[in-house]
C-alpha positions in Angstrom: 9.2 -2.6 14.7 12.3 -3.2 16.8 15.0 -3.6 14.1 15.0 -2.0 10.7 14.7 -4.3 7.6 17.9 -3.4 5.8 18.7 -3.5 2.0 19.4 -7.0 0.9 16.2 -8.2 2.4 13.1 -9.2 0.4 10.0 -7.1 0.3 6.7 -8.7 -0.6 4.1 -6.7 -2.6 0.5 -7.8 -2.9 -0.6 -6.5 -6.3 1.4 -6.2 -9.5 -0.1 -3.0 -11.1 1.6 0.3 -11.8 1.9 1.2 -8.1 3.5 -2.1 -7.3 5.7 -1.6 -10.4 7.0 1.8 -9.1 7.3 0.5 -5.5 9.4 -2.3 -6.7 11.6 0.0 -8.8 12.2 2.2 -5.7 12.9 -0.7 -3.5 15.4 -2.3 -5.9 17.1 1.0 -6.3 17.6 1.0 -2.6 19.1 -2.5 -2.7 16.1 -4.7 -1.8 14.8 -7.8 -3.5 11.1 -7.8 -4.3 8.5 -10.6 -4.6 5.1 -9.8 -6.1 1.8 -11.7 -5.7 -0.5 -11.2 -8.6 -2.8 -13.4 -10.7 -1.4 -12.0 -14.0 2.2 -13.1 -14.8 2.5 -10.2 -17.3 1.4 -7.5 -14.8 3.7 -4.4 -14.7 5.4 -5.3 -11.4 5.9 -9.0 -12.3 7.9 -7.9 -15.3 10.6 -6.1 -13.2 10.8 -8.0 -9.9 13.1 -10.8 -8.7 10.3 -13.2 -7.9 6.7 -13.4 -8.9 4.0 -15.5 -7.3 1.0 -16.1 -9.5 -2.2 -16.3 -7.4 -5.2 -14.5 -6.1 -4.9 -11.6 -3.7 -7.3 -13.2 -1.3 -5.8 -16.6 -1.3 -4.5 -17.3 2.2 -2.1 -20.0 0.9 -0.3 -17.7 -1.5 -0.2 -14.9 1.1 1.4 -17.3 3.6 3.9 -18.4 1.0 4.8 -14.7 0.3 5.2 -14.3 4.1 7.6 -17.2 4.3 9.9 -15.7 1.7 9.8 -12.0 2.6 11.0 -9.9 5.6 8.0 -7.5 5.2 4.8 -7.3 3.2 2.9 -4.3 1.8 0.1 -3.9 -0.7 -0.5 -1.6 -3.7 -4.3 -1.2 -3.7 -7.2 -1.3 -1.2 -9.4 -3.9 -2.9 -7.7 -6.6 -0.8 -9.5 -8.7 1.9 -8.1 -7.3 5.2 -8.9 -10.4 7.3 -6.0 -12.7 6.2 -3.6 -9.7 6.3 -4.8 -8.8 9.8 -4.3 -12.4 11.0 -0.7 -12.3 9.9 -0.1 -8.9 11.5 -1.7 -10.1 14.8 1.0 -12.8 14.9 3.6 -10.1 15.0 4.7 -10.3 11.3 5.6 -6.9 9.8 2.8 -6.2 7.4 2.3 -2.5 6.6 0.2 -0.3 6.3 -2.1 -1.5 9.1 -4.9 -3.6 7.5 -7.3 -1.6 9.7 -6.9 1.1 7.1 -8.1 -1.3 4.5 -11.1 -2.3 6.6 -12.1 1.3 7.1 -11.3 2.5 3.6 -13.1 -0.2 1.7 -16.5 0.9 3.1 -17.5 4.5 2.3 -19.8 5.2 5.3 -17.2 3.7 7.7 -14.5 5.7 6.0 -16.4 9.0 6.3 -17.4 8.3 9.9 -13.7 7.7 10.7 -12.6 10.9 8.8 -15.1 13.0 10.8 -13.7 11.5 14.1 -10.2 12.6 13.0 -11.3 16.2 12.4 -12.1 16.3 8.7 -15.2 17.8 7.3 -17.3 15.8 4.8 -20.3 16.5 2.6 -23.7 15.4 4.0 -24.2 11.7 3.6 -26.5 8.9 4.6 -25.1 5.4 4.3 -25.8 1.7 4.7 -28.9 1.9 2.5 -30.1 -0.9 0.3 -30.5 -0.7 -3.4 -32.9 -3.4 -4.6 -34.9 -3.0 -7.7 -37.1 -6.0 -6.6 -38.2 -4.3 -3.3 -40.7 -1.4 -3.4 -39.9 -0.7 0.3 -36.1 -0.3 -0.3 -36.7 1.8 -3.4 -39.1 4.1 -1.6 -36.7 4.5 1.4 -33.9 5.3 -1.0 -36.0 7.8 -3.0 -37.0 9.6 0.3 -33.4 9.8 1.3 -32.4 11.3 -2.0 -35.1 13.9 -1.9 -34.0 14.8 1.6 -30.4 15.4 0.5 -31.1 16.9 -2.9 -28.5 16.8 -5.7 -26.4 13.8 -4.9 -24.3 10.9 -6.0 -25.2 7.3 -5.1 -22.2 5.1 -4.7 -21.8 1.4 -3.8 -20.5 1.1 -0.2 -17.8 -1.2 -1.3 -15.9 -1.6 -4.6 -15.9 0.9 -7.4 -12.8 2.6 -8.7 -12.1 5.4 -11.1 -15.7 6.6 -11.0 -17.3 3.1 -11.4 -20.3 2.1 -9.3 -21.7 5.6 -9.1 -24.9 7.3 -10.2 -25.4 11.1 -10.3 -28.8 12.4 -9.4 -30.2 15.8 -10.3 -33.9 15.1 -11.2 -35.8 14.4 -7.9 -39.1 13.5 -9.5 -40.1 10.2 -7.9 -41.0 8.2 -11.1 -37.8 9.3 -12.8 -35.8 8.5 -9.6 -37.3 5.0 -9.5 -36.4 4.2 -13.1 -32.9 5.6 -12.6 -32.4 3.4 -9.5 -33.7 0.3 -11.1 -31.4 0.8 -14.1 -28.5 1.5 -11.9 -29.1 -1.7 -9.8 -29.3 -3.8 -13.0 -26.1 -2.3 -14.3 -24.0 -3.1 -11.2 -25.6 -6.3 -9.9 -25.0 -9.2 -12.2 -27.0 -11.6 -10.0 -29.8 -9.0 -9.2 -29.0 -9.2 -5.5 -29.5 -6.2 -3.1 -26.5 -3.9 -2.9 -25.5 -1.6 0.0 -25.1 2.0 -1.1 -24.4 5.5 0.3 -26.0 8.8 -0.8 -23.6 11.7 -0.8 -24.5 15.4 -1.3 -23.2 16.9 -4.5 -21.4 20.2 -4.1 -20.0 22.9 -6.4 -16.2 23.0 -6.0 -13.4 25.1 -7.2 -10.9 22.3 -7.4 -10.0 18.8 -6.3 -6.7 18.2 -4.5 -4.9 15.5 -2.6 -2.5 15.3 0.3 0.1 12.5 0.5 2.1 11.8 3.6 4.1 9.0 5.2 4.3 8.0 8.9 7.5 6.5 10.2 8.5 4.2 13.0 9.5 7.1 15.3 6.0 8.7 14.9 7.2 11.4 12.6 5.1 12.3 9.5 6.5 13.7 6.2 4.1 15.3 3.8 4.3 16.6 0.2 2.8 19.9 -0.9 -0.8 19.5 -2.0 -1.6 18.2 -5.5 -4.3 19.8 -7.7 -6.2 17.1 -9.6 -8.4 17.1 -12.7 -10.5 14.1 -13.7 -12.0 12.9 -16.9 -14.7 10.3 -16.9 -13.9 9.6 -13.2 -10.2 8.9 -14.0 -7.4 11.2 -12.9 -6.3 13.2 -16.0 -3.8 15.8 -14.8 -2.0 16.7 -11.5 -0.3 20.0 -10.8 2.0 20.6 -7.8 1.8 22.6 -5.7 -2.0 23.3 -5.5 -3.1 26.7 -4.4 -4.9 25.9 -1.1 -5.5 28.6 1.6 -2.9 28.1 4.3 -5.3 27.9 7.2 -7.3 25.2 5.5 -4.3 23.3 4.5 -2.8 23.3 8.0 -6.1 22.1 9.4 -6.1 19.2 6.9 -2.5 18.3 7.7 -3.3 18.2 11.4 -6.3 16.0 10.9 -4.2 13.7 8.6 -1.6 13.4 11.3 -4.3 12.4 13.8 -5.6 9.8 11.3 -2.1 8.3 10.8 -1.5 8.1 14.5 -5.0 6.6 15.3 -4.3 3.9 12.7 -0.8 3.2 14.1 0.1 3.6 10.4 3.5 2.9 8.7 3.8 3.8 5.0 2.2 6.3 2.6 -1.4 7.4 2.9 -3.2 9.6 0.4 -6.4 11.6 1.0 -8.5 13.3 -1.7 -10.4 16.6 -1.0 -12.8 19.1 -2.5 -12.2 22.8 -2.1 -15.8 24.2 -2.3 -16.8 27.4 -3.9 -17.4 28.9 -0.5 -13.9 28.0 0.7 -14.6 24.8 2.7 -12.2 21.8 2.4 -14.2 18.6 2.4 -12.8 15.1 2.7 -13.6 12.8 -0.2 -11.8 9.5 0.3 -8.6 8.0 1.5 -6.2 5.6 -0.2 -3.9 3.5 2.2 -1.1 3.3 -0.4 0.9 5.5 -2.8 -1.4 7.5 -5.1 -1.7 8.3 -8.8 -1.4 12.1 -8.1 2.0 11.5 -6.4 3.7 10.0 -9.4 5.3 13.3 -10.2 7.2 13.2 -6.9 9.7 10.8 -8.6 11.2 13.9 -10.4 9.8 16.8 -8.5 11.1 15.9 -5.0 14.4 14.7 -3.5 12.5 11.6 -2.3 9.5 10.2 -4.0 6.3 8.9 -2.4 7.6 5.4 -3.3 10.9 5.9 -1.5 9.1 7.2 1.6 6.8 4.2 1.5 9.7 1.7 1.4 11.6 3.6 4.0 8.7 3.6 6.3 7.6 0.0 6.1 11.2 -1.1 6.5 11.8 1.0 9.6 14.5 3.2 8.0 15.1 6.8 9.0 12.6 9.4 7.9 13.6 12.1 5.4 12.0 15.4 4.6 11.3 15.4 0.8 12.7 18.6 -0.7 10.7 20.3 -3.4 12.8 20.8 -6.6 10.5 22.4 -9.2 7.0 23.1 -10.2 5.6 19.9 -11.7 2.6 18.5 -13.6 1.6 14.9 -14.5 -0.5 13.8 -17.5 -1.9 10.3 -17.2 -1.7 8.2 -20.4 -5.2 6.8 -20.4 -6.3 4.8 -23.5 -7.1 5.8 -26.1 -4.3 8.3 -27.0 -2.0 8.7 -30.0 0.5 5.8 -30.4 3.7 6.4 -28.5 5.6 5.5 -31.7 4.1 8.6 -33.4 4.9 11.1 -30.6 7.9 9.7 -28.7 10.5 11.9 -30.5 8.6 15.1 -30.1 7.6 14.2 -26.5 11.1 13.4 -25.4 12.5 16.5 -27.1 10.6 18.7 -24.6 13.0 19.9 -21.8 12.2 18.4 -18.4 9.6 16.0 -19.8 9.8 12.4 -18.4 7.9 9.5 -19.9 6.8 6.5 -17.8 5.3 3.4 -19.5 4.0 0.6 -17.3 4.4 -2.3 -19.8 0.7 -3.3 -19.7 -0.5 -5.8 -22.3 -3.5 -4.5 -24.2 -4.8 -1.0 -24.1 -8.6 -1.2 -23.5 -10.5 2.1 -23.2 -10.0 3.8 -19.9 -6.9 1.8 -18.9 -3.9 3.7 -17.4 -0.9 2.8 -19.6 1.6 5.3 -18.3 2.2 8.9 -17.4 4.2 11.9 -18.4 5.8 14.2 -15.7 6.7 17.8 -16.7 8.9 20.1 -14.7 9.5 23.9 -14.9 11.0 26.7 -12.8 7.7 28.7 -13.0 4.0 27.8 -12.9 3.0 29.8 -16.0 5.6 28.0 -18.0 4.6 24.7 -16.5 1.0 25.2 -17.6 2.1 26.1 -21.1 4.2 22.9 -21.4 1.3 20.8 -20.0 -1.1 22.2 -22.5 1.3 21.6 -25.4 2.0 18.0 -24.3 -1.7 17.2 -23.6 -2.5 18.4 -27.2 0.3 16.2 -28.5 -0.8 13.1 -26.7 -4.5 13.3 -27.1 -4.7 15.4 -30.3 
């Protein structure tokens, strides 16, 4: 990027969900105009941006129209076809982050191979296997692989989000395995076609955590403190910052993350999820080439949020070191929970409690509708507040 893209320019965002919503808010606060491409005219980002383009994410015509009206394009999730984005970038158009990260991150085996090459450790895995309930040969090969690894999780190589497209295996008896695999295939393949899967070893872990960092045009990388994450039903439930990670392990992860960002020639925010095992190993789980749910609390907890760093980076603005302000926790508002109308007064009377609602239409089970960020000057007090607010929200 030769010249910075300055405030007053238009930023294009592919995807209108809550991440696009918060990207747009940050960009507008900095003086940018925002145009969003999303098939839903009532999506969160479409409700707050200057211009909305209604269309599919993989529609080359709409992506080219977005390109014509914007100075730079970014995206809010990884389930986007990287090919049309790469074609635009190859022509010299500023589209960030590098779609190569999408290509790698959308395929689990490819992602883990790349992570290992950057210096991360992973659990044992065997990928590029075929799940086909109509083929005894493929079923037997998969059963043999599972028995070789032991307790494991089977995941689709592509797709799957918030715990979808996964099967946990603990019983290794062949007949039970066969029935489990047949049922899993039928549940995820509507047309009964073969599906590519990966088998990953299950481990016992102390905690899950994430790292979020942003690489800038000058090659500098800015990172936040690690985030401790707890999930329910495969969906992020709470985040606490900072996570208590052994310093030597943390520094090793940060160094590997810098290598990954450099290898990808990356501009923008990247998030990586990890396990801290019971024996003290830090193991790579997956990457997200975008701002991350666990980083929402940076809006209040840091001098510059993950969304501001993302906008600064993709526009070629100067890098800034985000300054940590207070201990912070985030509680996701995942449907069902008590109606906001019943709890708003009590919720907002809590000191340093910040409510974010995304404006989504319809609250189906498991849908992320908003989040609450809680701040405190001490971690013990933070945990008490989080427990109190969690009980208020979920009863």
